C-alpha distance (Angstrom), angle and dihedral (degrees) to the residues before:
residue distance angle dihedral
M1 . . .
T2 3.78 . .
H3 3.82 95.3 .
T4 3.78 91.1 62.5
L5 3.82 88.5 65.5
G6 3.79 95.0 69.4
V7 3.75 130.5 -144.3
G8 3.80 93.7 -69.8
R9 3.77 91.1 59.3
L10 3.82 91.8 45.1
I11 3.79 90.1 54.4
A12 3.81 92.3 45.9
S13 3.79 93.4 47.7
K14 3.80 92.6 45.7
Q15 3.81 94.0 -124.8
L16 3.79 94.2 141.9
S17 3.79 124.2 94.7
A18 3.81 141.4 -177.6
F19 3.81 127.5 -113.8
F20 3.80 124.9 -170.7
Q21 3.82 130.9 -142.7
P22 3.82 117.4 -164.4
I23 3.82 123.1 -117.2
V24 3.81 109.7 -150.0
R25 3.78 134.3 -155.7
L26 3.81 103.3 -128.8
A27 3.83 94.9 -154.1
D28 3.81 92.1 69.8
G29 3.80 108.2 1.1
A30 3.81 93.5 -111.4
V31 3.82 119.3 151.9
I32 3.79 106.5 -122.7
G33 3.80 98.4 177.4
H34 3.80 147.4 -38.8
E35 3.77 140.2 -105.9
A36 3.75 113.3 -126.6
L37 3.81 111.1 -132.5
L38 3.83 126.8 -171.4
R39 3.82 122.0 -125.4
G40 3.80 131.6 -172.9
P41 3.82 127.3 -152.1
A42 3.81 110.5 -45.7
G43 3.79 115.4 -104.9
T44 3.79 95.1 20.4
P45 3.83 129.7 107.6
F46 3.81 87.0 -108.6
E47 3.81 96.7 57.7
Q48 3.83 93.9 100.6
P49 3.87 120.9 63.1
H50 3.82 95.1 -124.7
S51 3.79 91.0 63.3
L52 3.78 92.2 44.2
F53 3.76 95.1 52.0
S54 3.81 93.5 43.6
Q55 3.80 89.8 53.9
A56 3.83 90.9 43.7
E57 3.80 89.8 55.2
R58 3.83 90.6 53.2
E59 3.82 89.6 50.3
G60 3.79 93.6 44.8
L61 3.79 92.1 -116.8
S62 3.81 101.6 114.2
I63 3.78 97.1 118.2
E64 3.78 92.3 40.7
L65 3.83 90.4 53.4
E66 3.80 91.7 49.6
H67 3.81 91.4 54.6
V68 3.77 91.0 47.2
A69 3.80 90.4 49.6
A70 3.84 91.1 51.3
H71 3.82 92.7 46.8
L72 3.84 92.4 49.3
G73 3.78 91.2 48.1
I74 3.80 93.7 49.3
T75 3.79 92.9 46.7
A76 3.79 95.9 47.0
Y77 3.84 91.4 46.6
A78 3.79 93.4 57.9
T79 3.79 92.9 100.4
A80 3.83 95.3 51.8
P81 3.79 118.9 104.3
R82 3.81 110.3 -76.2
D83 3.76 97.8 -122.8
L84 3.81 95.6 59.7
L85 3.80 120.8 104.1
L86 3.81 119.5 -122.7
F87 3.82 116.4 -148.8
V88 3.79 116.1 -158.1
N89 3.81 125.7 -177.1
Y90 3.80 123.3 -124.6
S91 3.82 130.3 169.3
A92 3.80 118.9 -140.6
P93 3.85 94.3 -99.6
A94 3.77 91.6 50.5
I95 3.80 91.1 49.3
R96 3.78 91.7 50.4
S97 3.81 88.4 51.0
L98 3.81 89.9 56.5
G99 3.76 89.0 68.6
S100 3.75 100.5 35.8
P101 3.83 119.8 115.8
D102 3.78 91.9 -127.7
H103 3.78 95.8 57.2
D104 3.73 119.2 43.9
R105 3.78 89.0 -162.7
L106 3.84 96.3 138.9
L107 3.80 91.6 71.9
S108 3.79 103.8 24.3
N109 3.80 97.7 50.1
L110 3.80 101.9 30.2
I111 3.78 104.0 33.7
D112 3.80 92.3 97.9
A113 3.82 89.6 58.1
V114 3.80 90.3 79.1
A115 3.82 85.8 92.8
H116 3.82 90.7 65.0
P117 3.79 135.2 31.4
L118 3.79 104.0 -101.0
V119 3.80 127.0 -143.6
I120 3.81 118.7 -165.0
E121 3.81 110.6 -148.1
V122 3.80 111.8 -150.7
T123 3.82 101.7 -144.7
E124 3.79 128.9 -154.1
R125 3.80 96.5 -123.7
S126 3.80 94.5 111.1
E127 3.78 140.3 12.4
I128 3.78 117.7 -92.4
G129 3.78 97.5 -140.9
N130 3.79 112.0 -172.5
L131 3.82 103.3 38.5
Q132 3.79 94.9 -171.1
Q133 3.78 93.1 53.2
F134 3.78 91.6 43.9
G135 3.78 90.7 49.8
T136 3.82 89.6 57.5
V137 3.81 90.0 57.9
I138 3.80 90.8 47.5
E139 3.79 91.1 51.5
A140 3.83 89.4 52.1
M141 3.84 88.9 53.5
R142 3.82 90.1 49.6
G143 3.82 87.9 51.3
A144 3.84 88.7 54.1
G145 3.81 88.4 57.6
Y146 3.82 101.1 -99.3
K147 3.79 125.9 132.1
V148 3.81 123.6 -137.1
A149 3.79 129.9 -131.7
L150 3.76 128.4 -172.3
D151 3.83 107.8 -138.7
D152 3.86 128.8 -146.2
Y153 3.77 94.8 4.4
G154 3.86 113.7 -160.1
V155 3.80 98.4 34.1
E156 3.78 139.7 70.0
N157 3.80 112.7 -8.7
A158 3.85 97.6 -18.7
S159 3.80 101.3 106.4
M160 3.79 138.3 162.1
S161 3.85 90.7 -107.2
L162 3.81 87.9 58.3
W163 3.78 89.8 48.8
V164 3.81 91.6 51.6
H165 3.80 93.6 44.4
L166 3.85 98.8 45.8
A167 3.85 97.1 36.0
P168 3.88 89.9 -152.8
H169 3.81 123.0 -157.4
F170 3.79 89.0 -133.1
V171 3.82 135.2 26.3
K172 3.78 117.4 -163.2
V173 3.81 111.7 -148.6
D174 3.81 109.3 -139.6
R175 3.76 117.7 -110.5
F176 3.79 90.0 -119.3
F177 3.80 88.7 75.8
I178 3.81 96.2 39.9
H179 3.80 102.3 45.2
G180 3.87 106.0 88.3
I181 3.86 94.6 -1.6
A182 3.82 89.2 138.6
W183 3.81 88.9 68.9
D184 3.74 102.9 30.3
A185 3.84 117.0 79.2
L186 3.81 94.4 -170.2
K187 3.81 93.0 53.9
F188 3.79 88.8 46.3
E189 3.81 92.2 53.0
A190 3.80 91.1 46.6
V191 3.80 93.9 52.0
K192 3.80 91.2 42.8
S193 3.81 88.9 58.3
M194 3.83 89.5 49.2
V195 3.80 90.1 53.5
A196 3.79 89.9 52.6
F197 3.79 92.0 48.8
A198 3.79 91.9 47.5
R199 3.78 90.9 54.3
A200 3.80 90.7 50.3
S201 3.79 93.3 46.6
G202 3.78 99.0 41.2
S203 3.82 95.1 -121.4
Q204 3.81 123.4 135.7
L205 3.83 118.2 -128.4
I206 3.80 123.8 -134.5
A207 3.82 114.7 -165.5
E208 3.78 111.0 -144.3
G209 3.80 128.6 -157.0
I210 3.83 99.5 29.9
E211 3.79 106.3 172.0
H212 3.85 106.0 144.2
H213 3.79 131.1 61.3
A214 3.86 91.6 -134.5
D215 3.82 90.9 56.1
L216 3.84 90.1 46.7
R217 3.83 90.7 54.5
I218 3.77 91.4 49.5
I219 3.81 96.5 51.9
R220 3.80 91.7 42.5
D221 3.85 90.9 52.9
L222 3.80 91.3 45.3
G223 3.81 87.8 62.1
I224 3.84 98.6 -112.3
S225 3.80 106.7 162.6
Y226 3.81 102.3 -146.3
G227 3.76 141.4 21.8
Q228 3.78 141.1 -162.5
G229 3.81 131.5 -174.1
F230 3.79 146.2 100.7
L231 3.82 91.9 -72.2
L232 3.81 89.4 60.6
G233 3.78 97.4 37.6
R234 3.81 140.0 -37.4
P235 3.79 124.0 -126.6
A236 3.82 111.7 -84.8
A237 3.78 138.7 170.8
R238 3.79 90.1 -117.9
P239 3.82 114.6 54.7
A240 3.82 110.2 -114.2
L241 3.77 112.6 -129.9
E242 3.85 96.8 -167.8
I243 3.77 136.1 41.5
S244 3.82 124.4 -127.6
R245 3.81 119.0 -79.8
D246 3.80 87.6 -120.4
A247 3.80 93.4 58.6
S248 3.76 92.4 41.1
S249 3.81 90.2 53.8
T250 3.84 90.8 55.7
L251 3.84 92.1 48.8
D252 3.82 92.8 47.4
S253 3.78 94.5 46.8
Q254 3.79 117.4 108.7
Q255 3.78 88.9 -147.0
I256 3.77 111.0 113.6
A257 3.79 128.8 -141.1
V258 3.80 121.3 -106.9
Y259 3.76 104.7 -126.1
P260 3.82 112.6 -130.2
G261 3.78 111.9 -108.0
R262 3.81 129.5 -140.7
A263 3.79 122.9 -114.5
H264 3.78 118.1 -98.7
S265 3.78 91.3 -106.5
D266 3.79 91.3 56.1
I267 3.81 92.1 52.2
R268 3.78 90.2 59.0
A269 3.79 98.7 32.5
N270 3.78 93.8 59.4
K271 3.82 88.4 59.4
V272 3.80 96.5 52.6
H273 3.81 99.7 95.9
S274 3.82 95.7 40.4
F275 3.81 88.5 45.4
L276 3.80 95.9 57.3
D277 3.80 95.8 32.7
S278 3.74 92.4 53.2
V279 3.86 93.0 58.2
L280 3.80 98.5 34.8
V281 3.82 115.5 124.8
D282 3.79 120.0 -153.8
A283 3.81 99.6 -132.2
P284 3.83 120.4 174.2
P285 3.79 110.0 -121.8
L286 3.84 129.7 -126.7
T287 3.81 122.8 -145.9
V288 3.77 129.8 -136.1
R289 3.84 86.3 -101.9
S290 3.80 92.8 56.9
L291 3.82 116.2 109.2
N292 3.80 129.8 -135.3
D293 3.82 89.1 -106.2
D294 3.83 87.1 59.4
V295 3.81 89.1 53.9
V296 3.82 90.6 54.1
Q297 3.77 91.6 48.0
L298 3.82 92.7 52.1
F299 3.79 93.0 46.2
N300 3.81 89.5 51.1
L301 3.76 91.4 49.0
H302 3.85 92.2 48.6
P303 3.80 106.9 35.5
A304 3.87 93.0 172.0
L305 3.81 94.5 59.6
H306 3.80 114.9 107.6
A307 3.86 93.0 -165.8
L308 3.76 146.7 -2.0
P309 3.82 126.5 -132.1
V310 3.81 122.4 -132.8
L311 3.80 117.5 -145.1
D312 3.76 132.9 -164.0
A313 3.80 114.2 -163.6
G314 3.80 87.5 -17.2
K315 3.80 95.2 -53.2
P316 3.81 123.1 111.5
V317 3.83 112.9 -108.9
G318 3.81 102.4 157.1
L319 3.79 147.9 12.9
I320 3.79 126.3 -146.7
N321 3.80 114.5 -152.7
R322 3.84 112.8 -145.6
R323 3.81 97.3 -141.2
S324 3.80 97.7 46.4
F325 3.80 92.0 42.2
M326 3.79 94.6 49.9
D327 3.81 91.5 44.9
Q328 3.84 88.9 57.3
Y329 3.82 95.9 38.3
A330 3.84 93.6 50.3
L331 3.82 92.2 60.7
P332 3.82 114.3 108.7
Y333 3.80 114.6 -76.9
H334 3.87 92.6 -2.7
R335 3.78 92.8 116.5
E336 3.79 91.7 51.6
L337 3.83 92.5 43.7
F338 3.81 100.5 42.0
G339 3.83 106.9 21.0
R340 3.80 94.2 98.6
R341 3.78 96.1 40.3
P342 3.86 124.6 100.6
C343 3.81 114.4 -79.7
M344 3.81 92.6 -127.5
Q345 3.81 86.6 78.9
F346 3.81 90.4 82.1
A347 3.80 98.7 27.3
N348 3.80 129.3 111.3
R349 3.79 99.4 -117.7
E350 3.82 93.8 -160.9
P351 3.82 104.1 52.8
V352 3.78 120.2 171.2
V353 3.79 108.0 -105.9
L354 3.81 118.7 -163.6
E355 3.81 127.7 -164.5
R356 3.74 111.2 -130.5
T357 3.80 88.0 -118.5
A358 3.84 93.6 55.8
S359 3.79 110.5 137.2
I360 3.77 122.2 -117.6
D361 3.83 89.6 -117.6
Q362 3.83 90.5 56.6
V363 3.80 91.6 51.6
A364 3.78 92.3 45.2
R365 3.83 90.9 52.5
L366 3.81 89.3 53.6
L367 3.78 91.7 52.3
T368 3.81 92.5 51.9
G369 3.81 92.7 54.4
D370 3.78 127.6 103.6
E371 3.80 96.0 -104.8
Q372 3.79 100.0 94.0
H373 3.84 92.3 175.2
M374 3.81 85.8 82.4
L375 3.82 89.1 75.0
S376 3.79 92.1 57.5
D377 3.83 98.0 33.4
G378 3.80 96.9 41.7
F379 3.79 121.6 -167.2
I380 3.79 139.3 -62.4
V381 3.83 111.9 -130.1
I382 3.80 121.7 -150.0
E383 3.80 136.8 175.3
Q384 3.82 116.9 -152.7
E385 3.79 89.6 -17.8
R386 3.87 91.5 -52.5
Y387 3.78 116.5 123.6
L388 3.80 113.8 -115.8
G389 3.82 107.1 170.1
L390 3.79 145.7 -77.0
V391 3.79 132.3 -68.5
P392 3.86 117.3 -153.5
G393 3.76 113.8 -131.1
I394 3.80 95.3 -127.2
S395 3.86 89.8 52.1
V396 3.81 90.2 54.1
V397 3.80 91.5 49.4
R398 3.85 91.5 50.9
A399 3.83 93.4 44.9
V400 3.81 94.1 47.4
T401 3.76 90.6 48.6
E402 3.81 94.8 49.2
L403 3.78 92.3 44.8
R404 3.78 94.5 50.7
L405 3.77 90.9 48.1
E406 3.80 88.6 52.0
S407 3.82 91.8 46.7
A408 3.82 90.7 49.4
R409 3.80 90.3 56.0
H410 3.81 89.2 53.2
A411 3.82 99.7 37.8
N412 3.78 131.3 6.5
P413 3.79 107.3 -112.5
L414 3.82 93.6 -139.9
T415 3.81 104.1 44.8
F416 3.86 97.5 19.0
L417 3.77 88.4 -135.9
P418 3.84 117.1 141.3
G419 3.80 113.2 -79.3
N420 3.76 133.1 -144.2
L421 3.81 99.7 -64.1
P422 3.84 97.2 54.1
L423 3.82 89.7 40.2
G424 3.84 90.8 54.8
A425 3.78 91.2 45.8
H426 3.81 92.7 51.5
I427 3.84 91.1 47.5
D428 3.83 89.5 50.6
R429 3.86 89.9 52.3
L430 3.81 91.6 48.9
I431 3.78 91.7 50.6
A432 3.79 95.2 44.3
S433 3.78 93.5 49.4
G434 3.84 93.3 49.6
A435 3.79 91.6 -122.0
T436 3.80 120.4 169.6
F437 3.76 107.9 -129.3
V438 3.82 144.4 150.8
A439 3.83 122.1 -121.6
C440 3.80 113.4 -153.5
Y441 3.80 120.3 -168.6
A442 3.81 110.5 -159.8
D443 3.79 124.0 -164.3
L444 3.82 134.9 172.3
D445 3.81 114.6 -124.0
H446 3.86 117.0 -141.6
F447 3.83 91.0 9.8
K448 3.85 95.0 134.3
P449 3.85 95.1 55.9
F450 3.80 89.0 46.5
N451 3.86 90.9 50.2
D452 3.85 89.9 47.5
R453 3.80 92.0 50.3
Y454 3.83 102.6 40.6
G455 3.77 101.4 26.9
Y456 3.78 136.6 -115.3
W457 3.80 94.5 -72.3
Q458 3.79 92.9 59.7
G459 3.83 88.9 40.9
D460 3.78 90.4 55.8
E461 3.79 91.6 48.7
L462 3.80 89.2 53.5
L463 3.79 91.2 49.9
K464 3.79 90.4 51.2
M465 3.80 90.1 50.9
A466 3.83 89.7 50.9
A467 3.81 90.6 51.6
T468 3.82 92.7 48.6
T469 3.81 91.4 47.4
L470 3.80 94.2 49.1
A471 3.80 90.3 45.8
S472 3.82 88.9 57.2
A473 3.80 88.5 61.0
C474 3.85 92.3 56.1
E475 3.78 128.6 84.8
P476 3.81 99.4 -139.8
T477 3.77 99.1 -139.5
R478 3.85 95.4 46.9
D479 3.85 107.5 25.2
F480 3.82 126.1 61.5
L481 3.80 123.1 -153.6
G482 3.80 121.4 -167.4
H483 3.80 135.5 177.5
I484 3.79 110.6 -133.4
G485 3.75 93.9 -173.3
G486 3.81 140.2 -78.4
D487 3.81 108.3 13.8
D488 3.86 95.0 -24.8
F489 3.79 121.8 110.0
L490 3.81 131.7 174.0
A491 3.80 123.3 -154.1
L492 3.80 121.7 -169.3
F493 3.81 109.8 -159.0
Q494 3.81 127.6 -162.3
S495 3.82 96.6 157.7
D496 3.82 116.7 103.9
D497 3.77 98.2 -129.4
W498 3.80 97.0 47.2
E499 3.80 95.4 123.6
I500 3.75 95.5 55.6
R501 3.82 92.3 49.1
L502 3.78 92.5 44.5
H503 3.79 93.8 51.9
H504 3.80 89.4 49.9
A505 3.88 89.1 50.9
I506 3.79 92.6 50.1
Q507 3.78 91.8 49.8
S508 3.75 92.0 46.3
F509 3.82 92.1 52.0
N510 3.82 94.5 46.0
L511 3.81 90.5 51.6
S512 3.80 95.3 46.1
V513 3.81 96.4 45.1
T514 3.81 92.6 77.6
D515 3.78 89.3 68.3
F516 3.83 86.8 72.5
Y517 3.79 92.7 61.3
S518 3.80 129.7 82.8
A519 3.79 119.8 -108.0
E520 3.82 89.6 -107.6
D521 3.80 92.8 52.2
K522 3.81 91.7 46.3
I523 3.80 90.2 56.6
A524 3.79 90.5 46.8
G525 3.83 91.2 50.1
G526 3.75 93.6 -127.2
I527 3.80 144.7 -9.0
G528 3.77 140.8 -80.2
G529 3.75 121.7 -117.6
E530 3.79 147.9 126.3
D531 3.74 122.3 -60.5
R532 3.84 123.1 -143.7
S533 3.82 89.5 -81.7
G534 3.79 92.7 54.0
R535 3.77 94.7 -108.9
Q536 3.80 122.9 132.8
A537 3.82 113.9 -102.2
F538 3.78 141.3 158.6
F539 3.79 118.7 -110.5
G540 3.76 126.6 -163.7
F541 3.78 124.4 -139.2
V542 3.80 118.3 -55.1
R543 3.82 107.8 -87.3
M544 3.78 132.1 -167.4
S545 3.79 114.0 -125.6
V546 3.82 122.4 -171.2
G547 3.76 130.9 -166.9
A548 3.80 113.2 -162.5
I549 3.80 128.0 -160.6
A550 3.78 122.3 -167.0
V551 3.79 108.5 -145.1
P552 3.85 116.4 -161.3
S553 3.76 121.7 -150.8
F554 3.83 112.0 -65.4
A555 3.81 91.2 -7.6
A556 3.82 97.2 120.0
R557 3.77 120.3 70.8
S558 3.84 102.3 -167.1
A559 3.77 145.9 -2.6
A560 3.79 89.7 -110.5
E561 3.82 92.7 54.7
L562 3.77 91.0 48.6
S563 3.82 92.7 47.9
A564 3.84 91.7 51.3
A565 3.82 91.1 50.2
A566 3.76 92.6 46.7
S567 3.81 91.5 50.2
A568 3.85 89.4 52.9
V569 3.83 92.4 51.7
K570 3.82 90.8 47.4
R571 3.80 89.5 58.1
L572 3.83 88.6 54.1
A573 3.78 90.4 48.8
K574 3.82 91.5 54.2
K575 3.80 89.2 58.9
D576 3.81 93.7 46.2
S577 3.81 119.9 102.5
I578 3.80 93.5 -125.6
G579 3.78 95.6 31.4
F580 3.85 96.6 -118.2
V581 3.79 130.5 108.1
K582 3.78 127.8 169.1
L583 3.82 124.7 -165.5
D584 3.73 135.6 161.1
L585 3.80 118.0 -112.2
V586 3.83 96.5 -98.9
E587 3.79 91.7 52.0
A588 3.77 92.0 46.8
L589 3.81 92.2 51.8
C590 3.81 90.6 49.8
D591 3.83 90.7 52.3
R592 3.80 95.1 53.1
């Protein structure tokens, strides 16, 4: 069998060949070049490059195989249009060998590449070692007219330090980050940071492993310049000069991607360190051997300190509040009586100690407890049992309040749906891109009387059901659902069948809502309560009303204009017998 011959025999018998996968400019779908890929005999264990290079390593022929692969790719690419780029893969040892005195590879293997602009991809197969020395070789290659690409960025040996040191023309983002990015907020955030760094460094990004239309929309909207993957073109013996109509349609579409959002816990968790660090006070500690006179001396040296911690073998065991201590110490003869006594006499022996990684929710729960002395004493902050400093109670209250207000603008704390800031940002993107979309303002009729009758807990449960029901009408990668506040929601649809799914959601909610009523109120068909004027009235079951606005391409001018129009259509929907009204944007603006 062929695989018993080994890589050396395959090279000698010329049974290896080159395949080419297109690299595409995402702005217009044009093929700007190809990556040369090595293939062994079809139907053998050595057909794929991974098997070939693994066997070559066992035979000690890794570098030889890389040079053969480059030569085959360059030769087979000779008939391609002259303006296309050819990307060839080289590991660090193979690149170093190009410039070595013993192997005149730079000319003998790459001379034919003069017909095409050549890009040397630095692969992750081996560590580079001495970066400075390697950089010298790379500069020599640049001097010979070749461009440089950093392959598989984000994994193995492709690091940011290598990016900074080599200053490559191209950086290929590894498929790990691209595959499923439309549904993975962490991958999205990682790639977004790469985009920002690429802009700062002048490198062009190439997204590898594009296989899904949703992923393609995300990377296009992030501003990544180029893409590569099965969706854009599979490896083939003849270089493809066009991408599929399917992929081209996605790139040409004015629809925008819905960026994946983080869970509510992530929104607050990523603020933990900055939250505690921003309010941390560097207070000098006392020890259990310190005297009350020492306390007075420290308070006099640090007049802004609200308290002092007491440590025993480096661990917090007490907290001395300035005001309560001074009130006691200022009494007649107390200084003479207690000045030389241990400071623990006036200390709170059960201080609240916080780990630096304590969550905001944990701190907030402490503040809502019955022990009001926490506000005046504050908290001792530690990290791995090491004392860091103090946090005044009032500073914590202020920080928690500000942070929760900020979080509420980004994500509603009840439903965890995006709040007003991400909603506005998404509307701005829709308008700027010229996307055709539908804005649907959803509201719950008779919610206030229900809330008054059954209480806020039941009201919150009803709102959560409304959020879940509306979310079921949305296609996550095309439609965006946000919670404006209270019982108001805004859905931004780009999917074609939005109306069918929305009607189904409305009907589902209106049927399920009766489960929240008592048997007596179900029989009555509603509840009694006060209207907005304070008069007694009868209210039917809570009902979902939706006002929909069809927004043609480039018809809307701002998020504020759209919000006002949607609010006007919502009011019409509340008066409608079925609770649904649809207008185009011009009609909606006229009805305001």
